[in-house]
C-alpha positions in Angstrom: 97.9 93.9 54.6 100.9 96.1 55.4 100.8 98.9 57.9 101.0 101.4 55.0 98.0 99.7 53.3 96.0 100.0 56.5 96.8 103.7 56.9 95.9 104.4 53.3 92.7 102.4 53.5 91.6 104.4 56.5 92.3 107.7 54.9 90.7 106.7 51.5 87.7 105.3 53.3 87.1 108.5 55.3 87.5 110.7 52.2 85.3 108.5 50.0 82.5 108.5 52.4 82.7 112.3 52.9 82.5 112.8 49.1 79.5 110.5 48.7 77.5 111.7 51.7 74.7 113.2 49.6 72.5 116.0 50.9 68.8 115.4 51.6 66.5 115.8 48.6 66.5 119.4 47.4 63.1 120.2 45.8 64.4 123.6 44.4 67.7 122.2 43.0 68.4 121.9 39.3 70.8 120.3 36.9 73.2 122.9 35.4 72.6 124.1 31.9 74.8 122.2 29.5 78.0 123.7 28.1 77.1 124.3 24.4 80.8 123.6 23.4 80.9 120.2 25.3 79.8 116.8 24.2 79.0 114.7 27.2 79.3 111.0 28.0 75.8 109.7 28.5 75.3 107.0 31.1 72.0 105.0 31.0 70.9 102.7 33.9 68.8 99.6 33.4 68.2 98.2 36.8 66.5 94.9 36.0 68.0 91.5 36.6 66.6 88.0 36.4 69.0 86.8 39.3 70.1 89.2 42.1 73.7 88.1 42.8 74.5 88.3 46.5 77.8 90.2 46.0 76.3 93.0 43.8 75.3 96.3 45.4 74.4 98.2 42.2 70.8 99.4 41.9 68.9 96.4 40.6 65.4 94.9 40.9 63.9 91.6 39.9 62.8 91.6 36.3 59.1 92.0 35.5 58.2 92.6 31.9 55.4 95.1 32.4 57.6 97.2 34.8 60.6 97.0 32.4 58.5 98.1 29.4 57.2 101.1 31.3 60.7 101.9 32.6 62.2 101.9 29.1 59.4 104.2 27.9 60.3 106.6 30.7 64.0 106.4 30.0 63.4 107.3 26.3 61.2 110.2 27.4 64.0 111.5 29.7 66.5 111.1 26.9 64.4 113.4 24.7 64.0 115.9 27.6 67.8 116.1 28.0 68.3 116.6 24.3 65.7 119.3 24.2 67.5 121.0 27.0 70.7 121.2 25.0 72.7 118.2 26.1 74.8 116.5 23.3 76.7 113.3 23.6 79.9 111.7 22.3 79.6 108.2 23.8 77.1 106.0 25.6 77.6 103.6 28.4 74.7 101.4 29.5 75.0 99.7 32.9 72.7 97.8 35.2 71.3 95.5 36.3 71.3 93.6 33.1 70.7 96.1 30.2 70.0 93.2 27.7 67.2 91.8 29.8 64.8 93.2 27.1 67.0 93.5 23.9 64.3 95.0 21.8 63.7 97.8 24.3 67.4 98.5 24.7 67.8 98.6 20.9 65.0 101.1 20.5 66.5 103.2 23.2 70.0 103.2 21.6 68.5 103.9 18.2 66.7 107.0 19.7 70.0 108.5 21.0 71.8 107.7 17.7 69.0 109.5 15.8 69.4 112.5 18.1 73.2 112.7 18.2 76.3 111.7 16.3 77.5 109.0 18.7 81.1 107.8 18.7 81.0 104.6 20.8 78.4 102.6 22.7 79.3 100.2 25.5 76.8 97.9 27.2 76.9 95.3 29.9 75.4 91.8 29.7 75.5 88.3 31.2 76.7 85.1 29.6 73.3 83.7 28.9 72.5 86.6 26.6 75.5 85.8 24.3 73.1 84.5 21.6 73.4 85.3 17.9 70.0 87.0 18.0 70.8 89.3 20.9 74.4 90.1 19.8 73.2 90.8 16.2 70.5 93.1 17.5 73.0 95.0 19.7 75.6 95.3 16.9 72.9 96.7 14.5 71.9 99.1 17.3 75.5 100.5 17.2 77.1 98.8 20.1 80.9 98.8 19.8 81.8 97.3 23.2 80.2 94.4 25.0 81.2 93.8 28.7 80.2 90.3 29.9 79.8 89.7 33.6 81.7 86.4 33.9 82.9 87.0 37.5 84.5 83.6 37.8 85.3 80.4 35.8 85.2 78.2 38.9 81.9 76.3 39.0 82.1 76.0 42.8 82.2 79.8 43.1 79.5 80.3 40.5 77.2 78.1 42.5 78.0 80.1 45.7 77.1 83.3 43.8 73.8 81.8 42.5 74.9 82.2 38.9 75.6 78.7 37.8 72.0 77.5 37.2 70.9 80.7 35.5 74.0 81.9 33.6 75.6 78.5 32.9 78.8 76.7 33.9 82.3 77.9 33.3 82.5 75.6 30.2 79.3 77.0 28.8 80.4 80.6 29.4 83.7 79.9 27.6 81.9 78.4 24.6 79.6 81.4 24.4 82.5 83.9 24.6 84.2 82.1 21.8 81.1 82.3 19.6 80.8 86.1 20.4 83.9 86.9 18.3 83.5 89.3 15.5 80.3 91.0 16.6 81.9 94.0 18.5 85.2 96.0 18.4 85.7 95.2 22.1 84.6 92.1 23.9 85.4 92.5 27.6 85.1 89.9 30.3 84.4 91.2 33.8 86.1 89.1 36.5 86.1 89.4 40.3 89.1 88.6 42.5 89.2 88.2 46.3 85.9 86.3 46.5 85.7 84.8 50.1 86.2 81.2 49.0 88.6 81.9 46.1 92.0 80.5 46.5 95.2 81.2 44.4 95.0 78.2 42.1 91.4 79.2 41.2 92.3 82.8 40.5 95.3 81.8 38.4 93.1 79.4 36.4 90.7 82.2 35.8 93.5 84.4 34.4 94.8 81.6 32.1 91.4 80.5 30.8 89.9 83.9 30.1 92.9 85.3 28.4 93.2 82.2 26.2 90.0 83.0 24.4 90.7 84.7 21.1 87.4 86.5 21.0 88.0 88.3 24.3 90.3 91.2 23.7 89.8 92.9 27.1 89.6 91.6 30.7 88.8 93.5 33.8 89.7 92.2 37.2 87.7 94.0 39.9 88.4 93.5 43.6 85.3 92.4 45.4 83.4 95.7 46.3 80.1 95.7 48.1 78.0 97.8 50.5 78.0 97.0 54.2 74.5 95.4 53.9 75.7 93.2 50.9 78.7 92.1 53.0 76.3 90.9 55.7 74.3 88.9 53.1 77.5 87.5 51.6 78.6 86.3 55.0 75.7 83.9 55.0 76.0 82.6 51.4 79.7 83.0 50.4 81.7 83.6 53.6 83.7 86.5 55.0 85.9 88.7 52.8 89.6 89.0 53.7 90.9 92.3 52.5 94.3 91.5 53.9 95.1 89.3 50.9 93.8 91.6 48.2 97.2 93.1 47.4 98.8 89.6 47.1 96.0 88.4 44.7 96.3 91.5 42.6 100.1 91.0 42.2 99.3 87.4 41.1 97.1 88.7 38.4 99.7 91.1 37.1 102.3 88.4 37.0 100.1 85.8 35.4 98.7 88.0 32.6 100.1 87.2 29.1 102.4 89.9 27.6 99.7 90.4 24.9 97.5 92.0 27.5 98.6 95.5 28.6 96.9 97.7 31.2 94.5 100.4 30.1 93.6 101.2 33.7 94.6 99.9 37.0 92.2 96.9 36.7 91.5 96.7 33.0 93.9 94.9 30.5 93.5 95.0 26.7 94.9 93.0 23.8 95.4 95.6 21.0 93.3 98.7 20.8 90.1 98.5 22.8 87.6 100.9 24.2 88.5 101.8 27.8 86.5 100.0 30.5 85.6 103.0 32.8 83.9 105.9 31.2 84.8 108.2 34.2 88.5 108.0 33.0 88.0 109.6 29.6 85.0 111.8 30.5 85.4 114.4 33.2 81.7 115.3 33.1 78.9 112.9 32.3 75.1 112.8 32.5 73.3 109.9 34.0 69.7 109.1 33.1 67.5 106.5 34.5 66.6 105.4 38.1 69.8 105.0 40.2 72.1 106.8 37.8 74.8 109.2 38.9 75.9 112.4 37.1 79.0 114.6 37.5 78.3 118.0 36.1 80.0 121.4 36.8 81.7 120.2 40.0 78.6 118.6 41.5 77.6 114.9 41.8 73.9 114.2 41.2 71.9 111.1 42.0 68.6 110.0 40.5 65.8 108.5 42.5 66.1 104.7 43.2 62.3 104.3 43.2 61.0 103.1 39.9 57.5 104.4 40.6 58.9 107.8 41.6 61.1 107.9 38.6 58.2 107.1 36.2 56.0 109.7 37.9 58.7 112.4 37.6 59.4 111.8 34.0 55.7 111.5 33.1 55.3 115.0 34.6 58.1 116.4 32.5 60.7 116.4 35.3 64.1 114.7 35.5 64.7 111.8 38.0 67.3 113.7 39.9 66.7 113.7 43.7 70.0 114.5 45.4 73.1 116.5 44.8 76.6 116.8 46.4 78.7 119.8 45.4 82.5 119.2 45.5 84.8 121.7 47.0 87.3 123.3 44.7 90.1 121.1 46.2 88.0 118.0 45.9 87.3 118.7 42.2 91.1 118.7 41.7 91.5 115.5 43.6 88.7 113.8 41.7 90.3 114.9 38.4 93.7 113.5 39.5 92.1 110.4 40.8 90.4 109.5 37.6 93.2 110.4 35.3 95.8 108.4 37.3 93.3 105.5 37.3 93.8 105.6 33.6 97.6 105.2 34.4 98.9 108.8 33.6 98.2 112.5 34.1 99.2 115.0 31.5 100.7 118.0 33.4 100.0 120.7 30.8 96.4 119.5 30.3 95.8 119.5 34.1 97.2 123.1 34.4 95.1 124.3 31.5 91.9 122.7 33.0 92.6 124.0 36.5 95.1 126.9 36.8 97.3 126.4 39.8 96.7 122.6 39.8 100.2 121.5 40.7 100.7 124.1 43.4 97.3 123.4 45.0 97.8 119.6 45.0 101.5 119.7 45.8 101.2 117.8 49.2 99.2 115.0 47.6 101.6 114.7 44.6 104.7 114.8 46.8 103.2 112.1 49.0 102.5 109.9 46.0 106.1 110.3 44.8 107.4 109.4 48.2 105.3 106.3 48.3 106.6 105.3 44.9 103.1 105.3 43.5 103.9 107.7 40.6 107.0 108.6 38.6 107.6 111.9 36.9 108.2 111.5 33.2 108.6 115.2 32.4 105.3 116.1 30.7 103.2 113.6 32.8 102.9 111.6 36.0 102.7 107.9 35.4 101.3 105.3 37.7 103.9 102.7 38.8 103.2 99.0 39.4 102.9 99.8 43.1 100.8 102.8 42.2 98.4 100.5 40.4 98.0 98.5 43.6 97.3 101.7 45.5 94.8 102.8 42.9 93.0 99.5 43.2 92.7 100.2 46.9 91.5 103.8 46.3 88.9 102.8 43.8 87.7 99.9 45.9 87.1 102.3 48.8 85.5 104.9 46.5 83.0 102.4 44.9 82.3 100.8 48.3 81.3 104.2 49.6 79.1 104.7 46.5 77.5 101.3 47.3 76.8 102.4 50.9 75.2 105.5 49.4 73.0 103.3 47.2 71.8 101.5 50.3 70.8 104.9 51.7 69.0 105.7 48.5 67.1 102.4 48.6 66.1 103.2 52.2 64.8 106.6 51.1 62.4 105.1 48.5 59.4 105.2 51.0 60.1 108.8 51.9 60.1 109.8 48.2 56.9 108.0 47.6 55.2 109.5 50.6 56.5 113.1 49.9 53.7 115.7 50.0 54.5 116.9 46.5 56.7 116.0 43.5 60.3 117.1 43.5 60.7 120.0 41.0 63.9 118.9 39.3 64.3 120.8 36.1 67.1 122.2 34.0 67.9 125.8 34.8 67.9 128.4 32.0 71.5 129.9 32.0 71.7 133.5 32.9 73.7 135.4 30.1 76.0 138.1 31.5 78.2 140.5 29.6 81.5 138.7 28.7 80.2 135.4 30.1 79.5 132.3 28.0 77.6 130.4 30.6 76.9 130.3 34.4 
């Protein structure tokens, strides 16, 4: 890792942890009223997994059928509550966990949203063992247009270290299932991880070659290993120590090894032809998250739902949303977040940014000048475009951002007991907008 990378990592780590340092639960806080002229991206979280991978720090719990059935019922109830409050959606992203752990329940949930709103695209995550004709057909019929498969690696040695080989199958089995998945969805994405502790360069290059040679896969995403501090400690026992000093070198190997048919749609996602973008935060400045462990970004504020399934079910049963914490962004941080996510999608439209935030370029002049001096962006007149080096910088930025979010998830998991022992339920409801003369909304 170069000295510049070390300095940038320190700065990004500090800023990411500051942004994700959520306040204590606020019983009187509310979600903002929806903008009637906006259609939001809806994120749904399904936290259940049959196998809890040691590297994963997302909100997930061991699958139990009765708990999952109750959870899906609560999730559908919360979806109806949000619709009744005025929220309307353009697209849906379902993450986890493993959303397809109960395909029939997921299909019912997606069909509910489609009955309530005119949905453009639906993206869901799954694991290789769920690539069966029955499950894929059910998901297609439920309106899914993009399926993202957690492949992670095609090295059987690494799959065994991650505890995925016995449950999700060998590399050869995964490749066979991916081939059979062709034709079900507009976009079939394979999620891969690089910089695993015991991953060497030949293993990574083999992953790139093998995953991009599958005709059915028209999108691949190469994430750098990102985990919470607690997960890193667990990984040390099962997978070894992570060496972030080699991350940049491995990322450059991926860029050089990718076939010309795969072009970047974000700093870590590469598509063959036209595919749905991998990260919903790129194309949707504001989004509503429903379900335990979901995050929302609305009207300049980050919101987090409770990580306790029991507390979540109790809240929704009582007619309240699962929101338990909030983090308002400062005006400057809102601009930085807007720039961060747009450049993660490789470019930033200057005129659009100025219309959205008057004074954008003047207020962020120091950051933009710094990025130009680093060679991370180039000015193409009407837009800023991320350079190849800039893509490497954005991988570093997003890794630090998501690791900070993972550390926050740890804090939320630790707060579960406090939420369950609270003297009274958290009164989290939507606020009724105050109508003022000449004002459309609050």
